[in-house]
Residue, then its C-alpha position, 0 to 999 in steps of 0.5 A: x117067208x111072206x114074200x114067197x107065200x105071196x109070190x106062189x099065191x099070185x102065180x097060182x092065181x094067174x093061170x086060172x084067171x086066164x082060163x076064166x077070161x078065155x071062157x068068158x070071151x067065148x061066152x061073149x059070142x052067145x046069141x042070148x043077150x043075157x049070157x053076153x052081158x053076164x060074160x062081159x061082167x065076168x071078163x072085165x072083172x077077171x081082167x081087173x083081178x088079174x092085173x091086181x094079182x100082177x101088181x101084187x107080184x110086181x110089188x113083191x119083186x120090188x120089196x125083194x129088189x128083184x124087179x126090173x121096170x119095163x116101160x111101155x105104153x099103157x091105155x089108160x082110157x081103156x082101163x077107165x072104160x073097163x072100170x066104168x063098165x064094171x061098176x055099171x054092171x054091179x050097180x044094175x044087179 
């Protein structure tokens, strides 16, 4: 029962998060520097949350023996840069 709830909730969060990311990426093109800075924080935070939601879904699948690993290149340096940007932006608030 818990795994079904987890799976449902994570799937229901993915689509809205993708919309937030797309909207934030649109705001990044703003000529107002304040809007662009806030949009950068929105996009990077939403991407981080989306990755956490996907990890939760993956863990749920692992727990239910329904996960098939997909080995692919992962740009760790980009993640480090994104996390640093998020923390710097939050520290500035």
